[in-house]
N, C-alpha and C positions, 0 to 999 in steps of 0.2 A: 600915451604919448600926443603930444597937441599935432594939429592940422598941419601945422607947419614944420614939424618933426618929419612925421611921414613922407609929406610931400617931397621932403627935401631930401630922404634915403629912396624915394621912390625916381626921383631923378636922376641920383647918383649912378644907381644901378642901371639904368636904361642907358646913360654915357658910357658906363664900363662895358656894355654889350654894342662893341664898334661893328661886328660882323653880323649880316642876315644872312643865315642859313635857310637854305629852302631843302638840301638835301646831301646825298653824295653821290660820289661815281667811281663805279667798280668795274674792272675790267675780267673778263669770261675767258678763258683760254678753252677754245671751244674744238674738241676733238672732233665730234659729228660734222665740224661743218669745216674745220680745217683752218681755224682764224679766231683771231681775238674780235669778243663783240662789248662793245660801250654797252653799260648798262646805268641807267640815272633812277634813283634811291630815294622815294622820300617819305619819310612815317609821321606820325602824328606828334604834335607840337611836345604834349606829355609823354611820347614814348619809353622818354630815360626816367620818368619819374613812377614809372609802376612796371607791374608784372603782363599788364595785359596783354592778350593776342588779340589779333587784329586780320580782317578777310584784305584779300590783294587785289588789287586792280591791275594787270597786265596790260600794258599800252605801246602799240604798234608806232612805228613811227613817233620817237619820240623827242627826235629834233626839229621836229614841227611842233609837238603839241605836248609836250612834257609841260611846260607853263601853266598851259591853259587846263592841263587834267589836274594839275594839285590847286589849283587856284578853284575851281568847279567844289570837288572833295571837300578842300579846307571849309569853304564857304557853306555847305550843305551840311558838315559833320562836325562843324565846330565852332561856326558862329554864336556869339554868346547869346544874343537877341532872340535868336531863334529857338522856340519852345513846342512841341518836340522836334530834336532834329529829323531833317528828312532821311537822312543816311547813316551810318555807321560812320564812324573811325575808320580810316584804312591808309594800309603801305599802297604805295603807288610804286612799281616798277616801269620804267620807261626803256623801249629798247631802241637803240640807236641802228639805223640802218648802215647796210655798208652794201648790199644790193637789191633794193628791194623789188624789183621785177625780176628777178629770180629767186626770192626768199617766200613772194606774197603770191604767185602764180603758181596752180596744183599740176597742170597741163601743159607741155611744149607748144608754143604758138606763137612762133616768132613774129610772123604777119599779121597784125590785129586793123582790122576797119581800111585796110589798103593803103595807112598813112603812119603807121605807130610800129616799130619793129621792136621786138623785145629776142633779143638773140640768146640772154640767158634764162628764158622763162623755165616753167614748170619742176621747179626743186621745191615746192611747198613742205612737201613730205620730208624732205630730210630737214627742215626749219621746225617743223615740229617735231621731230626727234630731238633736234637741240631742246625746245623746249620742256620735253618730256623728261628726258634722261641727264642733262646738264644745269638749264637755269633754273627751272621749279624746285629740284630737291638743292641746289646750291642756298637758293631765297629762304626756302622752310628750314633750312641748318641754321645761315645766321642771323635771321631775325623771327621774332615773334610772331608766328603766324599762326590761323585759323585755317581748317580746311576747307574755304570757301575761296573760289578762284572767280576773276572776273575778264576776260579779256575784250579788249577794244580795240578796231580797226577803222582807218580810212579807205574807202576806193579800194585800191589795190589789197589795202589793208582787211577792207570790211570783205573782200574777197574771200579770204584766209580763213578771217573768223566765221564765216559761212561754211567752208570746209570744214573747219573743226568741229562745227555744232553737228552737222552730217556725219562727219565718216572719225570724228574722235571729240565724241560727245563729254566723255565722263573726264575729257582732261582739265576742263575749265567747270567750274557751276551756274556759270550764266554767261551770256554773249551779247556783244553791243555792235552791231553793225553798220557804221556809219556811212552812209550813199556807197553802198558795196559796189564794184566793179563788176556787177553780174549781165554785163554785156560780154565781157570775156571769152572767149573761143565761141563766139556764136551761140550766146547766154545759154551754153552747157550745163553752169549752175541752177539756170531754172530750170532745164528739163529736167536737171536730176534731183532737183526738189521735187518738181510732182510726180516722177516716178515713185522716189522711197515714198513719198505723201501715199500715194495708191497703197504701196506695200506696207503701209502702217509700220514703217521704218524709222521714224523719226522722233527725234530724242524729246522727250516733253520738256528740257531744261529750258530756263528762261531763255527767250532771245527777246531784243529789241532790234529793230530797225527803222532807223531815223532817213530822211529827206528832204531836202529842202523844196518850199514853192515850185522854186525859180528854177528845179534843175529838169531838165528836159533832154529833149535827143536820146543817146545810147542809155544813158545813165537813168532818166526817168523812166524810157521806155520798158527796161527790163526790172526794175525794181517798183516803181511804181503799176505799170501797167501788168507786168510778168510775176513776180514774186510774192509781193502783199498778197493780192488777191487766191494764190495760192492757199495762202491760213487762213485769211478772213471769211473766205468762200466756201473750205473746205467741210465734209461730210463732219468730220470727225475734228472740231475747229478745239485749238490747243489754247487754255486760257493761258498760258506762260508764254504768247506771242502777242508782241505789243509793235505797230504800226504808230511811229510820231513822226507827222510833218511839221515843218519849220518856216514858218510863215517867211516871206521874202528873203528868205534865203537861198545861197546857190552853193554850187558845189567847192567851189573856193572860201567862202566867207562861212559855211554852216557848222564845221568842225566843232570849233568852241560849245556854240550853243549844243549843240546834239550833246557833248559830250553830259555838262549841263542835265540838261531835260532826260537825257538817255541814264544816266544815273538815278535821275528822282524817278524815272518811270519803273525802272526795278524793284524799289522800296517804296512805290505807292501806297500798295495796299497793306503796306507794314505796317504805319502809321496807327498808334492809339488815339483811340477815339474817344474825348470827353464822356461818351456815356458810357463805357469801359471803365473811367478813370472814377464818376461818379457811384459807382458799383462798389469800390473799397478795393483793400489789396489784396483782398483772395481773388477776385477776376483779373486784376494787373497781373501776377504771379499767372494764373492759368494763358493769360494772354502770350505773356514770354515764352509760356512754358513751350507751347506750339510752335512760335516763330525760332527757336531751338533745333527742334521736330526738323522744321522746314531747312534750315540753314548746315544741320548736323555739329551742330556745337553750341554751347551753351550762350544764350544772348540773356545779359545779364539787364535787370531793371536799371534804365537810366538816371541818373542823379536828377533829372527836372521831374522826372515821374513821381518820385517819390513825394517832393516836395508839392506836386499836382495833386496827388488824392488826400497827402495830411489835408490838403489849404480845401479841399472838398467836403471831406469829412467834417471840419473845422465850419464851414459855412452849413452843412446839413445839422448841426447843432449837435454835433457826436464828436464833444471835445476831447474826452478820454482815448476814442480811435486814433483823433487826431495825433495827439501827444504819442501814441506806443507806434503809431507809422513813420513820427518823426525821429523816435530814437532806434528804429528798425533801419532808416535812411544812415544817422551818423555808424550805426555797426558795421552796413557794406562800405560805409567811404569816411573810414576814421581821419582819411590825409585831406576831405574836404572841408576847408574855413568855409563853405557856405553849409556845408552839412549842421556842423556846430553852430552857426549863426540859428540857421531854421530851426532847432529842435531850443537854442536859448529864446527864439521869439513865441515858440508852443509854450514854454515854462513859465514866459513873462505872464502871457496870456490865462495860465492855470494860478499867477500869480505864487506859483512856487521860484521867489527872486533869488535864494541862494543859488541854485540851479541854472537861471538864467544867467546868471552873472558869470557863474565858471564855463559857461558854455558859450557865450559869445568873446569872453576873454581869449578862451581857448581857439575860436575862429581866427581872432585877430594875433594871436603868435602864431599859427598857421600861415596867414597869407603873410603877416610880415615879415618871416624867415625865407619865403621861396626869393629868390635871384631876383625877379621881376616882378613885386607886389602890384598886385591890381589898386589903382589907388580909389578907383569908384568902390568898392568891396568894403574897401578900410574907412572909404568917408561913411558909409552904410553903416558898418560895425560899430563905430563909435557913437554914432547918433542913436541907433539901439543901447547903447550902453549908457548914454545921458538918461534915455525915457528908460531904464534898469533902475538907474541913481537916483530919480526923482521919485519912481513908485516905491522905493526902498523907504524912503526920509519922508512918505505920509502916513 
């Protein structure tokens, strides 16, 4: 296919895609809460092209932060030029509020700081029951999910996140508390955390707490001066607790950056190093087996890692190992056009011209049959075909 032909094909298919869909809205009829709850759902862009399962991010205050959350998740997990990806692809479940003062506060405290009134406060346990008995089972029945769930909440939502971490730690696998309102009820949750830590009754589940450098007042005092030091100075420090300070951010503008930095922080220890890649596929397999044990589900070796390991072997002069790893890449990702292109490149370097031709032709076939083909990949694959033909004629 000529360059002009495939460019026209890509342009035509893009024109046919008139809608940009970022997710869907479902309505949950909650018997626990006695009301309908709107839930926003975003799943990975290739969700419908595979049978893969995904971890789930449960996001509070979705009417404020759903688009920010999916932007952060999509960039960190799906952006083509980032390798390795800082976080795995995941489903985002955004819970829209009805009465956040009611749902996110664990105790009835109608008057706070002498000026704020919360007459409906104190129903966090009921909201937790809704999550546990209704929403999470629905999500896990309707979508392909792994048993790894993250809860993220800001301000009062951060308070609920801390409450769940302390008293319902097994409901979620990890927690992201963004500028949590730990001033609530006269710093009650700073006091409770201190007591539970002293009794060694605090979960070792991952907890990320973020705070903007410009946040002062009750938020800054209760989080930066009260809550965070309980973990960082405690005699039994938790390696799974991380405090992230966001320079130049305040309570209002910090959440978007907190979602981005917080999600990165969860997985910062889980990005494979070049040292492991250079040791070969056995070391890489061992790394991902350990990650699987950590998360409680099978973490597959990513596509990009296969090509990185094979390329490392090739640079080390281990051409046969590089080719075998490339073959494994195709076996594990048979529907990936890049996998076929990559093994074709390895065949070409080994002067196996017929196999190289078959592989790159397969790569082109797969990519051109996608609804919206990647024009840059097609261009690269065609260049490789030209190189193969040039080698076959010499």
